[in-house]
TITOR-803144 format. One record per residue: residue in one letter; x, y, z of N, C-alpha, C, O, CB in turn. Coordinates in steps of 0.1 Angstrom, whole numbers, plus 2048, in hexadecimal, padded with zeros to 3 digits. Glycine has a CB too. Layout:
! TITOR-803144
AXYZXYZXYZXYZXYZ
...
***
This chain:
! TITOR-803144
M80A7F48007FF80180180B80E80081580F8077F4800812
R8068167F880D8217F581282980380982F8088048297EC
R81D82A80881F83081481B82D81E81983582781C83A815
S81882182081581982B81F81783681D81784281080D826
V82C81382F83781283983D81E83C84581C846841808835
V83D82B83684083583A83583984683983C85284083E82F
W82983884381E83B84E82083685D81E83C867810835849
L82682A85D82382086883282686E83382887A82080E863
A83D82786584982D86D84583A87884C83D881855833862
F83A84087583984F87B82C84988582385188883586086D
L82B84088981C83C89482184289F81884A8A381782A898
P82B8438A682B84A8B28238588B081F85D8BB83A84D8B6
V82085F8A781E86D8A681186C89E80C87889C82A8778A0
L8098618978028628917F485A8967F38538A080785F886
A7E985D88E7DB8568917D486288E7D886D8927D98508A0
A7CA8618877C186A8807B28698867AF85F88C7C2867871
C7AC87188479D86F88779587A89179A88089B79C85F88D
G78A87988D78188489877C87C89F77C87089C77588F891
A7768808AD76E87C8B47658858B37678918B777287A8BE
G7568808AE74A8878AF7418838BA7418788BF7448868A4
S73988C8BE72F88C8C972288A8C172188D8B572F89B8D1
A7188838C770E87F8C070287D8C87038788D37118758B9
D6F68808C46EC87B8CB6E586F8C66E786B8BA6E38848CC
S6DD8678D06DB85A8CA6D18598C16CA8628BF6D98508D4
G6D084C8BA6C784D8AE6CF8488A06DB84A89F6C285D8AD
G6C98438976D184188C6D383388D6D882E8986DD84988B
D6D082B8836D381D8806DD81F8766DB82486B6C781487C
S6ED81987C6F48188736F680F86A6FD8128606FC81A877
A6F180186A6F57F98656E97F085D6E67E48606FE7F386E
D6E37F78546D77F08526DC7E78456E27ED83C6C97FB84E
G6D87DA8446DC7D283D6EB7CF83B6F17CF8456D77D6834
G6F27CB82D7007CB82B7057BF8326FE7B58367077D8832
S7147BF83371C7B483771D7B68497277BA84F72C7B382E
A7117B284F70E7B385C7187AA86671B79F8627007B085D
S71D7AF8727267AC87A7237AD8857227B988872F7B2879
T7217A48927197A489E7287A88A77337A38A57107948A1
A7247B08AF72C7B38BB7357A58C072E79B8BF7207B88C6
A7407A28C47457978CA7417998D77417A48DC7557968C9
P73D78D8E073B78F8EC7497908F57527878F37317848EF
T74B7998FC75779A90275978D90C74F78A9137587A9909
S76878590E76877C91676978092576D78B929772774911
S76577492D76677693C77577F94177678594B766768943
A77E77D93978A78293C78F78F93A79979493D79177C939
A7827949317827A29307817AC9387797A994077A7A592A
P7867B893B7837C39417727C694476A7C393B78A7CE939
S76F7CB9507607CC94F75B7DC94874F7DF94775A7C9960
Y7657E59437657ED93C7617EE92E75C7F792776D7F293F
V7667E192A7667DD91B75A7D79187577CB91A7727D3917
A7507E09107427DC90E7407D79017357D28FF7397E6910
A7487D78F77467CE8EB7537CD8E475C7D48E873C7D38E1
R7537C68DA75F7C58D17587C08C37507B78C376B7BB8D7
V75D7C88B77557C68AB7617C58A076A7CC8A174A7D38A9
S7617BB89576A7BC88B7647C587F7597C387B76F7AE887
T76D7D08797677D887076C7D78677647D785E7677E3872
G77C7D38647817D28597917D285C7957D186877B7DC850
H7987D38537A87D08587AE7DD8567AD7E584D7B27C484E
K7B67DE8627BC7EB8677B17F78697B38018627C77F185D
P7A67F587179E7FD8767A780D87B7AF80E8857977F4882
C7A48168757AF8228767A582F87D7A48318897B7827863
G79F83587479683F87B78883A88178183187C792849871
I78384088C77783F89176F84B89277685589377783A89B
L76484C89375A85689474B85489A74584B89475885B888
G74685A8A573D8598AA7318638A673386E8AB7418598B6
V72586289E71E86F89B70F86A89970E86189272587688D
D70487089E6F686C89E6F585C89C6F08578926F0874891
G6F98578A66F68498AA6FE83D8A46FF8318A66E88468A6
T70484789B70E83989171C83A89672184489B70F83B87D
V72382F89373183189573682C88873382088473882A8A2
W74083688074683387575583187875B83788174383D86C
V75A82686D76682187076E82286276681F858765812877
S77882685F78182785578B81A856792818860788835855
N78C81084A79480784B79F80884479D80883778D7FC849
Y7AD80A8477B78118437BB80383A7BF80482E7C1817850
G7BA7F58407BE7EC8347B77E682B7BB7DC8257C37E3838
D7A87EE82979E7E882079C7F08187967EC80D7927E4824
D7A080381879A80B81178A80C81278380E80879D809804
T78680B81F77980C81D77381482C77B8138357737FD81A
L76681B82C76082083675581683A74E81083175E82C832
V75181584674780C84B73F81485974481C8617507FD850
T73381085872A81286372780886F7237FD86C71E81485E
L72A80D87A72680188571980688E7188108947337FE890
N7107FB88D7068018987077FD8A57077F18A76F97FE896
P7088058B070E8038BC7037FC8C67067F68D07138108C1
A6F97FD8C16EE7F28CA6EF7E68C46EC7DE8CD6DE7F68C9
T6F27E08B86F47D48B07007CE8B27037C28B56F27D78A3
G7077D78B07177D18AB7157CE89A71D7C889471B7BF8B4
Q70D7D289770E7D08847137DA87A7107E68786FF7CF87E
V71D7D18757237DB86C71E7DF85D71D7D585672E7D686B
G71C7E98567167EA84A71D7E883E7297E48407117F6848
D71A7E98337217E682772E7EF82772E7F982D7177E981B
P7387EB8217467F48207427FF81473D7FB8097567E981B
V74680D81674781680D75581780975E819811741820812
R7578167FC7668197F476A8277F77648317F47658167E3
T7748277FD77B8367FE7878367F678982E7ED78083A80D
G7908417F879F8407F17A68377F97A382F8037A884E7F2
G7B38397F37BD82F7FF7C283080B7C683B80F7C782C7FD
A7C38268127C78288227C28328297C983A82F7D482A824
P7B28328297A983D8337AD83A83E7B282F84179983C834
C7AB8468497AD8458577A485485B79885285E7BF84585B
G7A985E85B7A386A86379286C85D78F86E8517AE87A860
L78986C86677C86F86377A87B86A78187E874771864867
A76E88486676589086A75A88F86475988C85876989B867
A74D89386D74189686873E8A68677418AE87073688E871
G7378A985B7318B785872A8B984C72F8B384273B8C2857
A7208C084A71A8C48407118B58397118B282D7268CB837
G70D8AF8427078A384070F89983770B89182E6FB8A683B
S71F89C83E72689083473088C84073289284A72F897823
I73688183C74587B84574F87C83874F87882C74486784B
W75788383F76588583A76F87C83D77487B84876A89283D
V77387583077F86B83278B87082E78D87582277D85F82A
E7958708367A28738327AB86682C7AC85C8337A887983D
D7B18678207B585C8187C285D8197C78638107AF85B80B
Y7CA8578237DA8598247E08558177E985C8137E1850830
G7DB84B8117E38418067E08487F87E78447EE7DD830806
S7D78507F67D58567E87D68657E97D786B7DE7C68527E2
D7D786D7F67D987A7F77CC8817F07CB88A7E77E787D7EF
Q7BF87B7F87B487E7F57AA87E8017AC87680B7B18777EB
V79D88880179488780A78988080478A8827F8790893810
T78087980777587280376887680C766878818778862804
R76187880275588180C7498798087448787FD752894806
V74387181473886781772B86E81A72B87682273A85F823
S72186A81271286E81971186782671185B82770686A80F
A70E87183170B86983C6FE86183D6FD85884570B872846
S6F48658366E785F8356E485382C6DC84A82F6E0869831
D6EC8538206E88468176F88408166F88358106E084B806
K70284481A71183E81D71483E80F71C83580B71282D826
T7118468067168477F47238557F57228607FB70284D7E6
V72C84F7EE73785A7EA7328657E272E8647D67428547E2
E73286F7E973087D7E473A8847DB7388897CF72E8867EF
A7448847E275188C7D775D8867DC75E8827E775389F7D8
T7668867D47768847D777E88F7D77808947CC77C87D7CE
Y7858947E27908A27E079E89E7E27A38967EB78C8AF7EB
E7A38A67D77B48A37D77BB8AB7E67B58B57E97BD8AB7C6
V7C28A87EA7C58AE7F87D48B07F77D88AE7EB7C08A4806
G7DD8B37FE7EA8B48007F08A78037E989E8057ED8BD80B
D7FD8A680480689A80580489381480489981E81589E803
Q80388981380187D8207F588382A7F888583681387B82C
P7EA8868257E088B82D7DD88283A7DA8768387D488D825
Y7DF8888487DD8838537D288085B7CF8758607E1887856
D7CD88C85C7BF88E8657B48988607B88A18597C3894873
V7A989786279E8A185D7948A486A79189C87279689A851
T7908B38697848B586E77C8BE86577F8C185A7858BB87C
F76F8C486D7688CC8687638D586E75F8D38797618C8864
A7648E38697618EF87375F8FC86A76890086476D8F187D
D75390286B75291086375290B85675A91084D75F91D866
G7488FE8517418FD84574C8F683F74A8F283373D90B83D
A7568F48437608EC8397668E18407668E184C76C8F5833
A76D8D783A7788CD83D7858D183E7898D88357788C3833
W78D8CF8487988D284B7A68C984A7A88C58567968D6855
V7AE8C68437B68B98427C48BE8427C98C783B7B28AF835
T7C98B684E7D98BA84D7E08B08477DE8A48487E08BB85B
N7E98B583F7F48AD8368038AD83A80C8B58387F58B3829
Y8048A183E8128A284881C8A083E8288A3841813895854
G81A89C83482A89E82882C8A98228368AB81C82B89481A
D8228B48228288C081B8268D082582A8DB82281E8C180C
G8218CC8328208D683A8148DF8388168EB83A82C8DC839
T80A8DB8357FF8E38317F38DD8357F38D18388008E6823
V7E58E68367D98DD83A7D28E48307D48F082D7D28DC84B
S7C88DA8297BF8DE8207B08E38257AB8E082F7BD8D3819
R7AB8EA81D79D8EE8257938ED8177948F480D79E90082D
I78A8E481A77E8DF8137738E581476D8E181D77C8D4815
D76E8EE80B7648F580B7578ED80A7538E97FF7678FE801
A74E8E98157438E081273A8E38087368D980273B8DF81C
R7358F080672B8F37FD7318F47EE7298F27E5725900801
S73D8F77EB7448FA7DD74D8EF7DB74F8EC7D074B9097DD
G7558E77E575C8DF7E076A8E47E17748DC7E47568DC7D4
K76B8F07DF7788F87DE7808F27E977C8EE7F477790A7E1
V7938F07E47978EB7EC7A48F77EB7AA8F97E17988DD7EA
T7A68FD7F87B09047FC7BC9018047BA8FB80E7AA90C801
S7C99048037D48FF80A7D990E8157DB91A8127E18F87FE
V7DB9078207E291082A7EE90882E7EE8FD8317D8914838
E7F991382D80591083180991283F80891D84480E916829
T80E90784581090685581C9018578219028638078FD85D
G8228FC84D8328F684E82F8EB8588248E885C83E901854
G83D8E585C83D8D98658378CA85F8368C78548358DD872
T8338C486A82B8B786681E8B786A81B8B18748308AB86C
P8158BC8648068BD8698018B386C8018AA8637FD8C3860
T7FB8B18777F88A387C7E98A28807DF8A187880189E888
G7E88A488F7D78A38947D38B288E7DA8BB88B7D48A08A8
I7C58B18907BE8BF88B7B28C08987AC8B589C7B58BF877
A7B08CB89E7A28CB8A679F8DA8A57A78E28A47A38C58B7
P78F8DD8A47898E98A27868EB8B17858E38BA77D8E9898
A7868FB8B27849028C17859138BF78F9188BA7918FC8CD
D77D9188C377C9258C678092C8B77899358B67879298D3
G77A9298AB77892A89F78892A89A78C93489376E93789D
Q78E92189C79991989679E90F89679E90B8A27A191B896
V7A39098907A78FB8907B58FC8927BB90488B7A38F2883
W7BB8F389C7C78F38A27CF8E389E7C98D889F7C58F68B1
V7D98E489C7E28DE8927ED8D88997F68E089C7E78E8888
G7EF8CC89B8008C88A08088C98978058C288D8038BA8A5
L8128D089681C8CF88A82A8C888C8338CB8858208DD887
G82A8BE8978378B78998428BF89E83E8C68A783B8B288E
A84F8C189C8578C98A28558D98A185C8E18A78648C489F
Q84B8DD8988488EC89783C8F08A18368FA8A08448F0887
G8398E78AB8308EA8B48228E88B081E8DD8AA8318F88B8
I8188F58B48078F38B28049018AA80890C8AD7FC8F38C1
A7FD8FD8A07F89098977E990B8997E190189B7FC906886
A7E59168997D791A8977D192188A7D692B8877D59238A2
I7C891C8817C39218767B69278787AD92187C7C391886C
D7B79348757A593A87879E93486A7A193485E7A294F879
T79492E87078992786778293386077793085E77D91E870
R78493F85D77D94985878794D84B78394E84077B953863
T79294E84F79C9568467A594D8417AB9508377A596184D
A7A793E8487B19358447BA9388427C19358387AF92F83B
E7BE94084C7CE9438507D594085E7CD9438677CF95184F
V7DC93D8617E593B86B7E49448767EB94E8747F193A867
S7DD9438807D995188A7E094D8987DF9578A07C595388C
D7E594489B7EE9418A67F89358A67F592B89F7E69408B0
T8059358AD80D92B8AB8109288BC80E9328C481A9318A0
I81591C8C081891A8CD8249148CC82390B8C380F9138D6
D8319138D083B90E8D283A9028DA8349038E58449168D7
T83F8F58D783F8EB8E184C8E58E58558EA8DE8378E18DC
S8508DE8EE85C8D98F18608CA8E886B8C58E785D8D7901
G8548C68E38578BA8DC84E8B98CF8488C38CC8568AF8E6
A84D8AF8C88448AC8BE8378AF8C08338A78C984489F8BB
A82D8B88BC81E8B78BC8188AE8B281C8AD8A68188C48B8
G80E8A58B980589F8B07FB89E8AE7F58A58A68058998AE
W7F58948B47E58928B37DD8988BE7E389C8C77E08828B3
T7CE89B8BE7CA8A48C47BD89C8CB7BA8908C97C98B08BA
A7B68A48D37A88A38DA7A38AF8DD7AB8B88DE7A789D8E7
Y7968B08DD7928C08E07848BD8E777E8B28E57908CA8D1
D77E8C78EF7718CD8F076D8D68EE7728DC8E576D8CC8F7
D7618DC8F47608ED8EF7698F58F476A8FF8EE7538F58F2
D7728F39007788FB9057878F890778D8FE90F7728FF90F
H78C8EF90079B8E990479D8E48F47958E08EB79A8D9914
V7A98E58F37B08DB8E87BC8D08F07C28D68F97B98E58DB
W7BE8C58ED7CA8BE8F17D08BB8E57CB8BA8DA7C78B28FA
V7DE8B98E87E78BA8DD7F38AF8E37F98B18ED7EC8CC8D9
N7F68A48DB7FF89A8E180B8A28DF80B8A98D580088B8DB
V8168A28E78238A58E582F89E8EC8338A08F78248B08E7
D8338968E583A88B8E98338808EF82A8798E984288F8F2
A83887E8FD83187690782787D91082287891A83B86F90E
T82488990C81C88E91481189290A81188F8FE82289991E
V80389D9127FB8A29087F68AE9137F28AE91E7EF897902
V7FA8B79077FA8C890F7E98CC90C7E28C89038088D7904
Q7E88D29157D78DA9147DA8E99127E18F09197CC8D8925
V7D28EC9047D28FA9007C49019037B98FC9017D58FB8EF
D7C590C9097BC9179097BA91C8FC7C19258F97C0921912
P7B09188F27AD9218E67AF92E8E87B89358E17A19208E2
S7A69338F17A29448F07B19498F27B49538ED79694A8FE
T7BA9438F87C994D8F97D49448F27DF9488F27CF95190B
A7D29398ED7DC9358E67E99318F07F49328EC7E09418DC
T7E692D8FC7F09299067EF91B90B7E491790D7F1931911
I7F991590E7F79079157F59089237FD90F9298048FE913
T7EA90192A7E99039397EC8F593E7EC8F494B7D990993E
R7EE8EC9397F18DF9427F88D59387F78D592C7E28D8949
T8008CC9408098C49398078B794180A8B694C81A8CA939
V8028AD93B7FF89F93F80989593B80C89692F7F389A939
A80E88D94281588393E80C87493980486E94081F88194B
V80F87092C80686592881385992681E85992B7FA868918
G80C84F91E81584891981E84991081E85590C812841916
D82884290A8348469028308498F383884E8EB83F83B903
R8248468EF8218488DF81284A8E080A8428DC8268398D4
P80F8558E780085B8E47FA85E8D98008678D37FE8648EA
E7ED8588D57E78588CA7DA8648C77D986E8CE7E484B8C9
D7D58608BF7C88688BD7BC8688CA7B885C8CE7C18628AF
G7B78738D07B18718D97A28778DB79D87C8D17B88758E1
T79D8778E478E87A8E678887E8F478F87A8FE78786F8E1
V77E8848F577B88890376888290675E88690077E89B904
V76A87890F76287391475E87492376887692A765869910
D75387392A75087293975B87C94176187894A75186193F
G75C88A93B76389594277189094177989694775F898950
R77588693A78588693978B88392B78487D92278B87A943
V79788692979E88491F7A587591D7AB86F9267A788F920
W7A18719127A58619107B08629047AE8678F979585790B
V7BB85D9067C585A8FC7CB84A8FB7CF8449057D0863900
G7CC8468F17D283A8EE7E18388ED7E88418E87CE8368E1
D7E68308F17F782D8F07FB8238E57F88178E67FD8268FE
G8018288DB8068218D18118158D481480D8CB80B82B8C9
G8178168E282080D8E481C7FF8E78117FA8E48288118EE
A8267FA8ED8227EA8ED81B7E88F58157DE8F282A7E18F0
G8157EE90180D7EC90C7FF7EC9037F87E390380F7F891A
G7FD7F88FD7EF7FB8F87E47FF9017D87FC9017EA7F08F1
D7EA8079087E280B9157D88149117D78179057EA812921
L7CF81B91A7C58289177C882E9227C682992D7B5826914
F7CC83891F7CD8439287C585292B7C385A9227D8847925
W7C185493A7B885D9387BC8679467C28649507A9856936
F7B48739427B787E94F7AB88594D7A58849437C588994E
P7A488F95A79A89795A79B8A39517A58AA951798899965
V7908A694B7928B19457958C194A79B8C99447898B193E
D78F8C295978F8C89617988C496A7968B896D7868C9965
G7A38C996F7AA8C79797BB8C79797BE8C696E7A58BB97D
D7C48C897F7D08CB9807DB8BE97D7E78C097D7D18D198D
D7D68B297B7DC8A69777EA8A896C7E98AD9617D089C971
T7F38A39717FE8A296980389496580D89295E8088A9970
Q7FC88C96A7FD87C9657F28759637EA87596C80287396D
A7F086F9587E586A9527E485B95B7EE8579617E5869941
Q7D985695C7D484A9617D28419567D084694B7C784C96A
S7D38349557D582A94B7CF81E94E7CF81A95A7E2827947
V7C68169437C080A9447C38029387C280992E7B180C947
P7C87F59367C67EF92A7B97F29217AD7F29257C77E192D
S7BF7F59157B67FA9097B07EB9037A57EB8FD7C08048FB
T7B67DF9057B07D29017B47D38F07B17C98E979D7D2904
T7B97DB8EC7C07DB8DD7CD7DA8DB7D47DD8E57BD7E68D6
Q7D37D78D07E07D88CF7E57E78CD7ED7ED8D57E57CF8C5
N7DF7ED8C37E17FA8C27D78038C47CF8038BA7E67FB8B8
P7D380C8CD7C78148CF7C781E8C97C68298CF7C58178DB
F7C881F8BB7CF8288B47C68378B37CB8428B67D28228A6
V7B58358AF7AD8408B37A183F8BF79D8348C27A68428A8
A79E84A8C47938468CE78A8538C978F85E8C57978458E1
A77A84D8CA7708528C77638528D17618478D776D84C8BC
E75C85D8D475085F8DC74385B8D67408618CC75086B8E0
L7388538DC72D8528D87228508E47228468EB72F8488CE
D71985A8E670F8588F07168528FF71084B90770584D8EB
G7238598FF72985491073284A91273884791D71F850919
Q73184390373C83A90274883C8F97488428EE73882E8FE
L7538368FE75E8368F67628298EC76181D8EF769839900
W76582F8E37678228D67748278D07788338CE7598238C7
V77C81B8CF78981B8CD78F8118C478C8058C678F8198D9
V7958148BA79A8098AF7A78038B17B080A8B779B8108A0
D7AA7F58AE7B57F18AC7BC7F28A07B97EA8987B57E68AE
F7C47FB89D7CB7FB88F7D27F088A7D37EE87E7D480688E
I7D87E98917E17DE88E7DA7D088B7DF7C68877EB7DD899
G7C97D08917C27C588E7B77C68867B97CA87A7BF7C0898
T7AA7C288A79B7C58817957C988B78B7CE8857927B987A
D7937CC89878A7CD89F7867DD8A57907E48A678C7C48A7
V77D7E28A977A7ED8B27757E88BF7707DD8C07717F68AD
V7767F08CA7727EC8D776B7FA8DC76F8058DB7817E68E2
R75D7F48E17547FE8EB75B7FC8F975D7F18FE7427FB8EB
I75E8098FD76380990C75881391375581E90F77480E90D
D75380F91E74B81692775181B93275581493C74080E92C
P75582B93275D83393875983194776283194F75C841932
A74C83094A74582E95874A82596174982696D739829957
Q74F81B95A75680D96176480F96576A80696B7567FF956
I76B81D96177881F96277C82B96C77A83796977C821955
S78282897978183498379083398879383B99177683298F
***
């Protein structure tokens, strides 16, 4: 697969994808190649509620409007998963090596790392609506202010795709754009050794930069905060002042995170495959951890108070009940 070896070599700072919040409802898997959630074994931790096989190398995961969406990096497909039944819908063909996912303007936006594209899929009927050419080695995607925003790791740019016109414009950021998250009228981007940049979503220009002591990578966010992985830590950014307000130690290889149950959750791509967490509000500087029960908890997403984690090395996604973890 084109560039797959290179991409895996950067795994410690990679992982794409949005974590969407959603209301209940919506049948995610009507018909199709259905697969039921495997029962958890008696040896599984009590917080592991379900395990579902979705395809080879599940990479991006997104929860929105009662549906879980999963991109299968190894199959070049996007599938839906019904969280109530565990059924997996018919695969939708995407570009090469899909990973990052975002929702907006009635569509699911799929970052296709292997073909330097973004595939737009209708959230209602699951048909491909359009394909857009973006920059080199797209890594992550989010949706804000009427557009999809895509980080291009290979050429130091972020692509903006206007949802109405389909026009693609490029924003020069420098560095190695990795994770991206919206907050306070901006999208915040980890740029590797060049720190963190904020892009104004109205002007599509870099509006703020933050120096970091290490390589800035993947992100998590809520209405008031952005969290960016920096080496073996997660830094908390106040988007209103563009300042770092807290640094929390996590695993050696923190990946793409999300916010659930008042806590920030970040998977670790190291040999342990642990899931690290710390409270959104507080002054904690050391995260707590539990086994993720996956080999590589690459990306995490939230849906209706539940935490969904992909196993990038395998074929499964796992549903975790955070209320069972304290």
